[in-house]
N, C-alpha and C positions, 0 to 999 in steps of 0.2 A: 458696941452697937448699942446694947440695951442702956448705956447711960447715955448717949447722944441722942435720944427718942426726947428723954425730960429735959435735957437741956435746950434743943429742940424749940419743946413746945413751952418752955420759961419764957427764953428768948421771944417767942411769937406773941406771947401775952406780954409781955414788957413792951415790945414796941409798939403793937395793936394799941393799949393804952394810953404809951407816949404819942399818937399819931405823928412819928417821926419813921420815915426808913430810911434805912441806913446807905450811906454812899454807896457808888459803884465800887470801891476800894474797900470799903467795910462788907460788901457782898463778897466780894474775891477772896477775901480773907475767909470765911465764913466756908466757901465752899475746900481751900487749901487745908483746914482746920480740919474738916470732916475725914480729907483725906488722911493727913496723918491720923485722926481719933482709929478711923476706920482698920490702919496700916495699909491703904492701897497700893496692891504693887504694878511698879509700872511695866508696860512691855515696848519695845521697841517698834512694833509693826503689829497691822491687823494684815493678815494673809487671806485670801480671795475674797476682796473688800469690794463689796455692793451695798450702794448706801439706799438705805428704805427709808428711813425717817429721822428726824432731827429735832432739838429742844437747847434752846439758850438758854445757857445759868449766867448771865451776864453778857459784860463784853470781854472776859476771858476763858470762860469755861464752856462748854456744850459737852450735850448729850448725842452722840452717833449710833444710829440701831445697822447694823444690818439685816437684820432680821426682828420682828415683835419681841422677839424672844434672846436677843441678842445686842445686850449695850454696852457700850464702852464713854468711860468720862475722859473727856478730852483737854486737855490746858493749853491755850495757846501759848505761845512768848512775851507776845503785849497785846495789851487793849485792841480790842475790833468793834471799832465803835458802830460802825453801820450793822453788826450782827444781830443785835436786837431790834431791829425795826424791817429787817431781809424776811420775805416770804420766800426766798428758796433759798438753797445752801449750791455753791459749787465747789469742787476740790480740784487741785492742782497737784497730782498724782507723779511722781519720780517715774514710778514703774506701774504698768498696767496692772489692775485685780490686786493691790494690794494698799495698803496707806501707813507711810512711817514719819515717827518721830524726828524731827531733826531735819526730814529733807521735804515732806511735803505740807501742803498749805490748803485751809478752807477760803473760799474769798462768796461775795454778795455778788450775784450774776451783773448788779446795777453799776458797782464797782470792781472791775474783773482785776485791774492796774494794783487794786490796794488789797495784795497777799496777809492772809494772817497764819504765818507760820505755826505749826507742833510741835509744843515742846515735849510734850507726857500722855501715851495713852495708858487710861486703866481699866480692864477688864473692870465691869461691875453688876452685880444681880438686879434682875429687875425690881426689888424690893430695894437696891439701893438707888436705884434709878428714881424710884417714887419718893424715897429720902430727899433725894436731893430736888427733884423738883417741887417740894414740897418747900424747899427754900425762898421760892419762886415769891410767896404772900411777905417776904421781909427784902424782895429787892426794891430800887426805886420802880415809881410806876410807870409802865411801859408794857407794850403788847405782848405777852409772850409765848404763845401758841402759834406754833407754827405746821401749815400743813405738811402733809408726806411727800407732794411734788417735788421734785430734787432735779436740781441741774448740776450736770457733774463735767467735768473738762480733766483733760490729760494733757502735759508737758507737748505731746502733737499736734494737739487742735488748739493751742493756744497762738494766736497772732501777735 
């Protein structure tokens, strides 16, 4: 972790001076690199899941919080293009009160038919969440703040 911060600072300096932001694929690669560098271990499910807030990290990663002190890094199986512009987030859960990798999905309520399936879930610390959100300065220009208002959905309520 001590090595990642200077590397991120150098990258910020270089990209800031160059004026070019990385592509979505390059930004996703930065988050994937963070996962490997910090040896984050995935888990198959978040039990007692109730979404408190969220923050996108581009089109393929996001941070979900079940409380202000309990963040999770979520990697999606594919790009979720509408995610970066959404103000609310829905969840499509196979079981009430839990969120599972490979079975569940997130979606933007404006496009409920476009499910973004979850590939991996990584428990992270608040400090790691802050480090990951600092990568926002390196992603392509877009609105990245998401309010805490959340829309959730389960299979039983999906039409």
